[in-house]
C-alpha positions, 0 to 999 in steps of 0.5 A, a space after each residue: 145668170 141664176 136660174 131655179 134648178 129642174 130635174 134635168 140638173 139633178 145629175 150636175 148638182 150631185 156632181 157639185 155636191 161631190 165637189 164640194 164635200 172634197 173641197 171640204 175635205 169629206 167626200 165620204 160623207 157624201 153618200 145622197 145619190 141622184 135619186 134622193 135628190 131628184 126625190 127630194 128637189 121635185 118629189 110630190 112636196 118638196 122641201 128643199 130647193 136649188 138655184 144654178 149659176 150659170 157663166 156665160 156659156 150657160 155652163 154650170 158654175 155653181 148652186 146653192 140649196 136651200 130649204 125654209 127654216 122657222 124664228 119662233 122669236 121673229 115669228 116668220 120663215 126664213 131660209 137656211 142655206 145648206 150648200 153654196 158652191 161655185 167651181 173653181 174655174 168660175 169663183 171670182 166672177 161673181 156666181 156667189 154674190 148672184 147666188 145669195 142675192 137671189 136667196 135675198 130677193 127671196 127672202 124680201 118677197 116672202 117676208 122672209 126675216 133671215 137668211 143663214 148658214 154655216 161655214 166651216 172654220 178654216 175656210 177663211 176666203 169664205 168667211 171673209 166673202 161673207 162678211 164683206 156682204 155684211 154678213 155677221 158670224 153668230 159666235 155665240 152658237 155652237 152647232 149640234 148634230 146627232 147622226 148613226 149609232 147616237 141618233 138610233 139610240 136616242 130614238 130607241 129610249 
């Protein structure tokens, strides 16, 4: 079952985010706190959303965390999927596909033009899964990120 996350899910979301960071070999970069997640997801004007996948027993099996983006070329919003994670013991049971299907439904229902996300180049199982759904890699694009000192320096210039 896929359902929107509630404020009561923040601890489990935080835990699964840390599990994902560990899987991606970047646990040291996962600095978000439960308080930050609560404020971002359930504050006065939430701009980030999450869905929980539950197994047959009702236990959290995975999550999708996403936000709206905008395409100037299409003139409509889309969804950027920041994180998609299914716990190792629950993989292969359809939770990842169900989470992506729910986001696709939100896109089509809302008139959004795109559902986009990034995947690590070494994550071949996920790349194969996404391709099996009809997703296409954007090989002509390179993701850039600015954090820490370079971000602070640019802000001061």
